[in-house]
C-alpha positions as CSV (number, residue, x, y, z in Angstrom):
1,X,0.0,0.0,0.0
2,X,2.8,2.3,0.8
3,X,4.4,1.5,-2.6
4,X,1.2,2.2,-4.4
5,X,0.8,5.5,-2.6
6,X,4.3,6.4,-3.5
7,X,3.7,5.7,-7.2
8,X,0.5,7.7,-7.1
9,X,2.3,10.7,-5.8
10,X,4.9,10.4,-8.4
11,X,2.4,9.8,-11.3
12,X,1.4,12.2,-14.0
13,X,-1.9,13.1,-12.2
14,X,-0.1,14.3,-9.1
15,X,0.0,18.1,-8.5
16,X,2.1,19.2,-5.6
17,X,0.7,21.9,-3.3
18,X,1.6,25.5,-4.2
19,X,3.9,27.1,-1.6
20,X,2.9,30.5,-0.3
21,X,6.5,31.6,-0.8
22,X,6.2,31.3,-4.5
23,X,3.0,33.4,-4.5
24,X,4.8,36.4,-3.0
25,X,8.3,36.0,-4.3
26,X,9.1,35.1,-8.0
27,X,11.7,32.6,-8.7
28,X,15.3,33.8,-8.6
29,X,15.8,32.8,-12.2
30,X,13.1,35.3,-13.4
31,X,14.3,38.3,-11.4
32,X,16.0,41.0,-13.6
33,X,19.7,41.6,-13.2
34,X,20.6,45.1,-11.8
35,X,23.6,46.6,-13.6
36,X,26.0,48.1,-11.2
37,X,28.1,51.0,-12.6
38,X,31.6,51.6,-11.3
39,X,32.3,54.8,-9.4
40,X,34.3,56.2,-12.4
41,X,31.3,55.9,-14.7
42,X,29.1,57.8,-12.2
43,X,31.6,60.6,-12.0
44,X,31.8,60.8,-15.8
45,X,28.0,61.0,-16.1
46,X,27.9,63.8,-13.5
47,X,30.6,65.7,-15.5
48,X,28.5,65.3,-18.7
49,X,25.4,66.8,-17.0
50,X,27.5,69.7,-15.7
51,X,28.9,70.3,-19.2
52,X,25.4,70.3,-20.7
53,X,24.3,72.9,-18.1
54,X,27.3,75.1,-19.0
55,X,26.7,74.8,-22.7
56,X,23.2,76.2,-22.4
57,X,23.2,79.8,-23.8
58,X,22.8,82.5,-21.2
59,X,20.1,85.1,-21.6
60,X,21.4,88.4,-23.0
61,X,20.8,91.7,-21.3
62,X,17.9,93.9,-22.4
63,X,20.3,96.5,-23.9
64,X,22.1,93.8,-26.0
65,X,18.7,92.6,-27.1
66,X,17.7,96.1,-28.3
67,X,21.0,96.3,-30.2
68,X,20.4,93.0,-31.9
69,X,16.8,94.1,-32.8
70,X,18.2,97.3,-34.3
71,X,20.5,95.2,-36.5
72,X,17.6,93.0,-37.5
73,X,15.5,96.0,-38.5
74,X,18.4,97.5,-40.4
75,X,18.8,94.2,-42.3
76,X,15.1,94.0,-43.0
77,X,15.1,97.4,-44.7
78,X,18.4,96.9,-46.5
79,X,17.3,93.5,-47.9
80,X,13.6,94.3,-48.4
81,X,12.7,91.4,-46.0
82,X,10.0,92.7,-43.6
83,X,9.9,89.4,-41.7
84,X,12.9,90.5,-39.7
85,X,11.0,93.6,-38.5
86,X,7.9,91.5,-37.6
87,X,10.1,89.1,-35.6
88,X,11.4,92.0,-33.6
89,X,8.0,93.5,-33.0
90,X,6.8,90.2,-31.6
91,X,9.2,90.5,-28.8
92,X,8.0,94.0,-27.9
93,X,5.7,92.9,-25.1
94,X,8.3,90.9,-23.2
95,X,11.0,93.5,-23.7
96,X,9.0,96.4,-22.4
97,X,8.9,94.8,-19.0
98,X,12.7,94.8,-18.8
99,X,13.3,98.3,-20.0
100,X,14.3,101.3,-17.7
101,X,16.2,104.5,-18.1
102,X,19.6,102.9,-17.7
103,X,18.8,100.1,-20.2
104,X,17.6,102.6,-22.8
105,X,20.7,104.8,-22.4
106,X,23.0,101.9,-22.7
107,X,21.1,100.6,-25.8
108,X,21.2,104.0,-27.5
109,X,25.0,104.3,-26.8
110,X,25.5,100.8,-28.3
111,X,23.3,101.4,-31.4
112,X,24.6,104.9,-32.1
113,X,28.3,104.9,-31.0
114,X,30.3,108.0,-31.2
115,X,30.9,109.0,-34.8
116,X,33.2,111.8,-36.2
117,X,36.5,112.3,-34.5
118,X,36.9,115.9,-33.2
119,X,39.5,117.7,-31.3
120,X,38.6,119.2,-27.9
121,X,40.7,122.0,-26.4
122,X,40.3,122.5,-22.6
123,X,42.0,124.7,-20.1
124,X,43.0,121.7,-18.0
125,X,46.6,120.7,-18.4
126,X,45.8,117.0,-18.2
127,X,43.0,117.1,-20.8
128,X,44.5,119.6,-23.3
129,X,44.3,118.4,-26.9
130,X,42.3,115.2,-26.1
131,X,40.6,113.5,-29.1
132,X,37.1,112.3,-28.8
133,X,34.1,111.1,-30.9
134,X,31.1,113.3,-31.5
135,X,27.6,111.9,-31.0
136,X,25.2,111.8,-33.8
137,X,22.1,114.1,-33.9
138,X,19.8,111.1,-33.8
139,X,21.5,109.9,-30.6
140,X,21.1,113.3,-29.0
141,X,17.5,113.5,-30.0
142,X,16.8,110.1,-28.4
143,X,18.7,110.8,-25.2
144,X,16.7,114.1,-24.8
145,X,13.7,112.1,-23.7
146,X,15.5,110.3,-20.9
147,X,16.9,111.6,-17.7
148,X,20.6,112.2,-17.6
149,X,22.8,109.5,-16.2
150,X,23.9,109.8,-12.6
151,X,27.3,111.1,-11.8
152,X,29.9,108.5,-12.6
153,X,27.3,106.2,-14.1
154,X,27.9,106.4,-17.9
155,X,31.4,108.0,-18.0
156,X,32.8,108.4,-21.5
157,X,35.5,106.0,-22.5
158,X,39.0,107.3,-23.4
159,X,39.8,107.1,-27.1
160,X,43.2,106.2,-28.3
161,X,44.2,109.0,-30.6
162,X,47.0,107.0,-32.2
163,X,44.5,104.6,-33.9
164,X,41.5,106.6,-35.0
165,X,38.5,104.5,-36.1
166,X,36.3,105.4,-39.1
167,X,32.9,106.9,-38.4
168,X,30.2,104.2,-38.4
169,X,27.5,104.4,-41.0
170,X,24.2,105.8,-39.9
171,X,21.4,103.3,-39.5
172,X,18.1,103.4,-41.3
173,X,15.4,105.7,-39.8
174,X,13.3,102.6,-38.9
175,X,15.8,101.9,-36.1
176,X,15.3,105.4,-34.6
177,X,11.5,104.9,-34.7
178,X,11.8,101.6,-33.0
179,X,13.8,103.1,-30.2
180,X,11.3,106.0,-30.0
181,X,8.6,103.4,-29.6
182,X,10.5,101.8,-26.7
183,X,11.0,105.1,-25.0
184,X,7.4,106.0,-25.5
185,X,6.1,102.8,-23.8
186,X,8.6,103.4,-21.0
187,X,7.3,106.9,-20.4
188,X,3.7,105.7,-20.3
189,X,4.5,103.4,-17.4
190,X,4.7,106.4,-15.0
191,X,2.0,109.0,-14.4
192,X,4.7,111.6,-13.9
193,X,6.0,111.2,-17.5
194,X,2.6,111.0,-19.3
195,X,2.9,114.6,-20.5
196,X,6.4,114.0,-21.7
197,X,5.2,110.8,-23.5
198,X,2.5,112.9,-25.3
199,X,5.1,115.3,-26.6
200,X,7.3,112.4,-27.8
201,X,4.3,110.8,-29.5
202,X,3.5,114.0,-31.4
203,X,7.1,114.5,-32.5
204,X,7.4,110.9,-33.6
205,X,4.2,111.1,-35.6
206,X,5.4,114.3,-37.4
207,X,8.7,112.7,-38.2
208,X,7.1,109.5,-39.3
209,X,4.8,111.3,-41.7
210,X,7.6,113.4,-43.0
211,X,9.7,110.3,-43.8
212,X,6.7,108.6,-45.5
213,X,8.5,105.2,-45.9
214,X,6.6,102.0,-46.7
215,X,9.3,100.0,-44.9
216,X,8.2,101.7,-41.7
217,X,4.5,100.6,-41.9
218,X,4.9,97.7,-39.3
219,X,6.6,100.0,-36.8
220,X,4.2,102.9,-37.6
221,X,1.2,100.8,-36.6
222,X,2.8,100.1,-33.2
223,X,3.6,103.8,-32.8
224,X,0.0,104.8,-33.6
225,X,-1.2,102.4,-30.9
226,X,1.2,104.0,-28.4
227,X,0.0,107.5,-29.5
228,X,-3.6,106.5,-28.8
229,X,-2.6,105.2,-25.4
230,X,-0.7,108.4,-24.6
231,X,-3.8,110.6,-25.5
232,X,-6.0,108.2,-23.6
233,X,-4.0,108.5,-20.4
234,X,-3.9,112.3,-20.9
235,X,-7.6,112.5,-21.2
236,X,-7.4,113.7,-24.8
237,X,-8.4,110.6,-26.7
238,X,-10.6,112.6,-29.1
239,X,-7.5,114.6,-30.3
240,X,-5.4,111.5,-31.0
241,X,-6.0,111.4,-34.8
242,X,-6.1,114.4,-37.1
């Protein structure tokens, strides 16, 4: 009888009981292998991640962005490709939030560097006969609408008289109107400068109509919007358009 039972247990119809251990834990042969990296490989991966972070381009300053936009506008007019101007105007909303007096002064100095070399005679023994570069009329007209720089803030750089540089070519008028637009929006942010913004708006419209350039249409539409806003804040919206 014991032999029969032993044969029955070993027969094909025998199913051994399932162990609770196998229900909760899979067999060791089916568990995935975990790849262990050496310490040198981990350090190499960390260095790669640091390199990727360093390679990311850093955001440029607002003044540098304005200078780049001026170059794009000049290129758009020179090559008859208005898409460059439209690309610049699409960034206007974000750029206006980063603009202040210092940024605008720095941008104007960068866009309109000193031009013709002139000779200044002073009564100071240390500055006698110093060479310097004269500012363009456009630059002076733009800086007129901004407060002067604080003492020691935007000091003029010394120019090496032994190696004079040629005068840079004047940019297209569309660049000036673009910077006027930035100044106009900046003046509209403060109630104390609303009257000054209205004067700038009227002067910009007169100059824009005098130039009468089709390449200025995209910037002109933005200027007209700023003009309407200036008149609205001044309580004279009915006098905005002739």
